[in-house]
C-alpha positions as CSV (number, residue, x, y, z in Angstrom):
1,M,-74.0,-56.1,64.2
2,K,-76.5,-54.5,61.9
3,L,-78.7,-51.6,63.6
4,P,-82.1,-51.1,62.8
5,K,-83.0,-48.5,60.1
6,N,-84.7,-46.1,62.6
7,Y,-82.4,-46.9,65.6
8,F,-81.0,-43.2,65.9
9,E,-84.4,-41.7,65.5
10,N,-85.7,-43.6,68.6
11,L,-82.6,-42.7,70.7
12,S,-83.2,-40.7,73.9
13,T,-81.5,-37.4,74.4
14,G,-79.0,-38.9,77.0
15,K,-78.0,-41.7,74.5
16,Y,-77.6,-39.3,71.7
17,R,-75.1,-37.2,73.6
18,E,-73.2,-40.2,74.7
19,Y,-72.9,-41.2,71.0
20,L,-71.7,-37.6,70.3
21,K,-68.9,-37.8,72.7
22,L,-67.5,-41.0,70.9
23,L,-67.1,-38.9,67.7
24,P,-63.6,-37.1,67.2
25,N,-63.5,-33.3,67.8
26,I,-63.4,-32.2,64.0
27,H,-62.6,-28.5,64.8
28,Q,-59.8,-29.4,67.1
29,E,-58.2,-31.9,64.5
30,H,-58.4,-29.2,61.8
31,T,-56.6,-26.5,64.0
32,K,-53.8,-29.1,64.8
33,A,-53.3,-29.8,61.1
34,I,-53.1,-26.1,60.3
35,I,-50.5,-25.5,63.2
36,M,-48.5,-28.3,62.1
37,L,-48.4,-27.0,58.5
38,I,-47.4,-23.6,59.7
39,F,-44.5,-25.0,61.8
40,T,-43.6,-27.1,58.8
41,F,-43.4,-24.2,56.5
42,T,-41.6,-22.1,59.0
43,A,-38.9,-24.7,59.7
44,L,-38.3,-25.3,55.8
45,S,-38.1,-21.7,55.4
46,F,-35.5,-21.1,58.1
47,F,-33.5,-24.0,57.3
48,G,-33.8,-23.3,53.5
49,I,-32.4,-19.7,54.0
50,F,-29.2,-21.3,55.5
51,A,-29.0,-24.0,52.9
52,I,-29.8,-21.5,50.0
53,N,-27.7,-18.5,51.1
54,P,-24.3,-19.9,50.1
55,T,-25.7,-20.9,46.6
56,L,-27.2,-17.6,46.1
57,T,-23.9,-15.7,47.1
58,T,-21.9,-18.0,44.8
59,I,-24.3,-17.3,41.9
60,I,-24.1,-13.6,42.4
61,E,-20.3,-13.8,42.5
62,L,-20.1,-15.8,39.3
63,Q,-22.4,-13.4,37.7
64,K,-20.0,-10.6,38.8
65,Q,-17.0,-12.5,37.4
66,V,-18.8,-13.2,34.1
67,K,-19.3,-9.4,33.6
68,D,-15.7,-8.6,34.6
69,S,-14.5,-11.4,32.2
70,E,-16.8,-9.9,29.3
71,F,-15.4,-6.5,30.0
72,V,-11.5,-7.7,29.9
73,F,-12.5,-9.6,26.7
74,Q,-13.8,-6.4,25.1
75,Q,-10.6,-4.6,26.2
76,L,-8.5,-7.3,24.8
77,N,-10.4,-7.4,21.6
78,A,-9.9,-3.4,21.4
79,K,-6.2,-3.8,22.1
80,V,-5.8,-6.4,19.7
81,G,-7.6,-4.4,17.0
82,S,-5.3,-1.4,17.9
83,L,-2.3,-3.7,17.5
84,S,-3.3,-5.1,14.3
85,Q,-3.8,-1.4,12.9
86,L,-0.3,-0.3,14.2
87,Q,1.2,-3.5,12.6
88,Q,-0.3,-2.5,9.3
89,H,0.9,1.1,9.6
90,Y,4.3,-0.3,10.5
91,A,4.3,-2.6,7.4
92,Q,3.5,0.3,5.3
93,I,6.4,2.4,6.5
94,N,8.8,-0.3,7.0
95,S,10.6,0.2,3.8
96,D,10.9,3.9,4.5
97,L,12.5,3.4,8.0
98,P,16.2,3.2,6.8
99,M,15.8,6.5,4.9
100,I,14.1,8.2,7.9
101,Y,16.9,6.8,10.2
102,E,19.3,8.2,7.8
103,A,17.8,11.6,7.6
104,I,17.7,11.9,11.5
105,P,20.3,9.3,13.0
106,Q,19.9,8.3,16.5
107,N,23.3,10.0,17.5
108,I,25.3,12.9,16.5
109,D,27.5,11.0,13.9
110,A,29.6,14.1,13.2
111,A,32.4,11.9,11.8
112,L,30.0,10.3,9.3
113,L,28.7,13.6,8.3
114,V,32.3,15.0,7.5
115,G,32.9,12.1,5.5
116,Q,29.7,12.4,3.5
117,I,30.5,16.2,2.9
118,E,33.9,15.4,1.7
119,A,32.4,12.8,-0.7
120,L,30.0,15.6,-2.1
121,A,32.8,18.0,-2.6
122,K,34.8,15.4,-4.6
123,Q,31.7,14.4,-6.7
124,N,31.2,18.1,-7.7
125,K,34.9,18.5,-8.2
126,V,34.9,21.2,-5.6
127,S,38.1,22.1,-3.5
128,L,37.1,21.9,0.3
129,T,39.5,24.2,2.0
130,D,38.0,24.1,5.5
131,L,35.5,22.3,7.3
132,R,34.7,22.9,11.0
133,V,32.5,21.0,13.2
134,P,32.7,21.7,16.9
135,Q,35.1,19.6,18.8
136,V,32.9,19.5,21.8
137,E,30.4,17.7,19.5
138,L,32.7,15.0,18.7
139,S,33.6,14.3,22.3
140,G,29.9,14.3,23.2
141,K,30.1,17.2,25.7
142,D,28.0,20.1,26.0
143,S,28.3,23.1,23.5
144,K,26.9,26.4,23.1
145,D,26.6,25.5,19.4
146,M,23.9,22.7,20.1
147,Q,20.2,23.7,20.2
148,G,18.2,20.7,21.3
149,S,19.0,17.8,18.9
150,S,21.1,19.5,16.4
151,F,24.6,21.0,16.1
152,T,26.1,23.6,13.6
153,F,28.9,23.3,11.3
154,A,30.9,25.5,8.9
155,L,32.8,24.8,5.6
156,E,34.7,26.8,3.0
157,A,35.2,25.7,-0.6
158,D,36.3,27.0,-4.0
159,G,35.3,26.2,-7.5
160,S,33.4,27.6,-10.4
161,Y,30.0,28.8,-9.9
162,E,28.3,25.9,-11.4
163,Q,30.3,23.5,-9.2
164,L,29.7,25.4,-6.2
165,S,26.1,25.6,-6.9
166,A,25.7,22.1,-7.4
167,F,27.6,21.4,-4.2
168,A,25.4,23.6,-2.0
169,N,22.3,22.1,-3.7
170,D,23.4,18.8,-2.8
171,I,24.0,19.7,0.8
172,A,20.5,21.3,1.0
173,H,19.1,17.8,-0.3
174,F,21.2,15.8,1.7
175,N,20.1,12.4,2.8
176,R,20.6,13.6,6.2
177,L,18.6,16.5,7.3
178,V,20.6,19.7,7.1
179,T,19.3,23.2,7.0
180,I,21.6,26.0,5.4
181,E,21.6,29.0,7.9
182,S,23.9,31.4,6.0
183,L,25.9,31.2,2.6
184,T,28.0,33.7,0.8
185,L,30.0,33.6,-2.5
186,Q,33.3,35.6,-2.9
187,K,35.8,36.0,-5.8
188,P,39.1,36.9,-4.3
189,S,41.3,36.3,-7.4
190,G,41.2,34.1,-10.4
191,N,38.3,32.4,-12.0
192,N,37.2,30.3,-9.2
193,L,34.7,31.5,-6.5
194,V,34.9,30.9,-2.6
195,L,31.9,29.5,-0.8
196,Q,31.4,30.1,2.8
197,M,28.5,28.4,4.5
198,Q,27.1,27.6,7.9
199,A,24.7,24.9,8.3
200,R,22.7,22.8,10.9
201,A,22.6,19.1,11.1
202,Y,19.9,17.4,13.2
203,F,19.8,14.0,15.1
204,K,17.6,12.2,17.5
205,K,18.6,12.2,21.1
C-alpha cells in the first residue's frame, strides 16, 4: 500500500510515538555488536595462546639448536684446519724421523751402542781395550749412573794420535746423541797413545 506523500506530517503525537516503538533500538544493537566482538577477540586470543605457545617454544628451541650447530661447525672447521697444518708439518719432517729416532732411541739400546762403538774403533783402526756400560742398564734396573733419560759409559783404546783423534771425533758426531764428559790421552810406552773417555748416551723414556 502506497502512503500519501504528507502522511507522516499529518500524524498525531500519539500515532508518531507508536510508530517509533516499532523501529529497532539502534543503540542497543550497536552495543551488542561491540560486546560480541570483544568476546570473540578475547576467545580467539585465549585459545590462540594455547595453540601458538607450543609452536613458539619449538621455534625457540630450533633457533637455539641452529646456533649450537653453527658453533660446533665452526669448532670442527678450526680442528680440521689445525689437523691439516699438523699433517703438513708431519709431511715436512717425515723424512727426518728415522734420523731423529736413531739419535734418541725409544729405549736404552745399550747393546746396540756397544756394537756401534766397536765398529767405529775398527773403522779407525783403534784397539778397543775396555768398554764399560753399567750392567744395571742392560738389565733395565735403576742405577746411580742414570740421570733422567741417559746413562754413562766408559771406554779405553790405544792407537796413534790421528787414529784416536778421529775415533773420538766420530763418537762426538755419532748418529746417536752422545756427549763426552771427560777425555784423557796418555803415553805409557811405545809409539801408541791410550785414550780414556767417559761419555753419556741419551734415550727417550
